[in-house]
C-alpha positions in Angstrom: 9.3 -5.9 -33.6 5.5 -5.9 -33.2 3.4 -8.1 -35.4 1.2 -6.3 -38.0 -1.9 -7.7 -36.2 -0.8 -6.1 -32.8 0.1 -2.8 -34.5 -3.2 -2.5 -36.4 -5.2 -3.4 -33.3 -3.4 -0.9 -31.2 -4.0 1.8 -33.9 -7.7 1.0 -34.0 -8.1 0.9 -30.2 -6.1 4.1 -29.8 -8.4 5.9 -32.3 -11.3 5.3 -29.9 -9.6 7.5 -27.4 -10.5 10.5 -29.5 -14.2 10.1 -29.0 -15.6 12.9 -26.7 -17.2 10.5 -24.2 -14.0 8.3 -23.7 -11.5 9.0 -21.1 -8.4 9.1 -23.4 -5.8 8.7 -20.6 -7.4 5.5 -19.3 -7.9 4.2 -22.9 -4.3 4.8 -23.8 -3.0 3.1 -20.6 -5.3 0.1 -21.2 -4.2 -0.2 -24.9 -0.6 0.0 -24.0 -0.9 -2.7 -21.3 -2.9 -4.9 -23.7 -0.2 -4.4 -26.4 2.4 -5.5 -23.8 0.5 -8.6 -23.2 0.0 -9.4 -26.9 3.7 -9.0 -27.6 4.8 -10.8 -24.4 2.7 -14.0 -25.1 4.2 -16.4 -27.5 2.7 -19.0 -29.8 -0.7 -17.3 -30.1 -2.8 -17.3 -33.2 -4.0 -14.0 -34.7 -7.5 -14.5 -33.3 -6.1 -15.3 -29.8 -3.9 -12.2 -29.9 -6.7 -9.9 -30.9 -9.0 -11.5 -28.3 -6.5 -11.1 -25.5 -6.0 -7.4 -26.5 -9.7 -6.6 -26.6 -10.3 -8.4 -23.3 -7.3 -6.7 -21.6 -8.2 -3.3 -23.0 -11.8 -3.5 -21.8 -10.8 -4.8 -18.3 -8.2 -2.1 -18.0 -10.5 0.7 -19.1 -13.4 -0.2 -16.8 -11.1 -0.8 -13.8 -9.6 2.6 -13.9 -12.2 4.5 -11.7 -12.0 1.7 -9.0 -8.2 1.7 -9.0 -7.8 5.5 -8.9 -10.4 5.8 -6.1 -9.0 3.0 -3.8 -5.2 3.0 -4.4 -2.4 5.4 -4.4 -2.4 5.6 -8.2 -4.1 8.8 -9.2 -3.2 8.9 -12.9 -5.7 7.2 -15.2 -3.1 6.1 -17.7 -1.0 4.3 -15.2 -4.0 2.7 -13.6 -5.3 1.5 -17.0 -1.9 0.1 -17.9 -1.5 -1.8 -14.7 -5.1 -3.1 -14.7 -4.9 -4.3 -18.3 -1.7 -6.1 -17.6 -2.7 -7.8 -14.2 -6.4 -8.3 -14.5 -6.2 -10.7 -17.5 -3.8 -13.0 -15.7 -5.9 -12.9 -12.5 -9.1 -13.7 -14.3 -7.4 -16.7 -16.0 -6.3 -18.0 -12.5 -9.9 -17.5 -11.2 -11.4 -19.4 -14.2 -9.0 -22.2 -13.6 -10.1 -22.3 -9.9 -13.8 -22.2 -10.9 -13.3 -25.1 -13.4 -11.6 -27.2 -10.8 -13.8 -26.3 -7.8 -17.0 -28.0 -6.7 -20.2 -25.9 -6.3 -19.9 -26.2 -2.6 -16.4 -24.7 -2.6 -17.6 -21.7 -4.6 -20.7 -21.2 -2.3 -18.5 -21.4 0.8 -16.1 -18.9 -0.6 -18.8 -16.3 -1.1 -20.3 -17.0 2.3 -16.9 -16.1 3.8 -15.8 -19.6 4.5 -12.5 -21.1 3.5 -12.2 -23.2 0.3 
């Protein structure tokens, strides 16, 4: 069963999908992916759970046009769902790499060299 925090946050984020300038399908997919992450993760405080949901929803929503344009996924809801699930974990891995890397490693990566 979902926690009250997750349920309230999902309800609030889903209500945003009714705004006329919001892509409702993309928002719904992103919110569902974020809710999956929030219920999947264990031992999170309420603040951490809401933060992860907001980050995953935002990442999922803004990634939809890029995903639907460059992949075989053509449905905004599915693209938002997958983006919100996968992007947060990828960003955490990238942040761990940036914390451990030297500045020269990061610069070489962007120049096209191997790190």
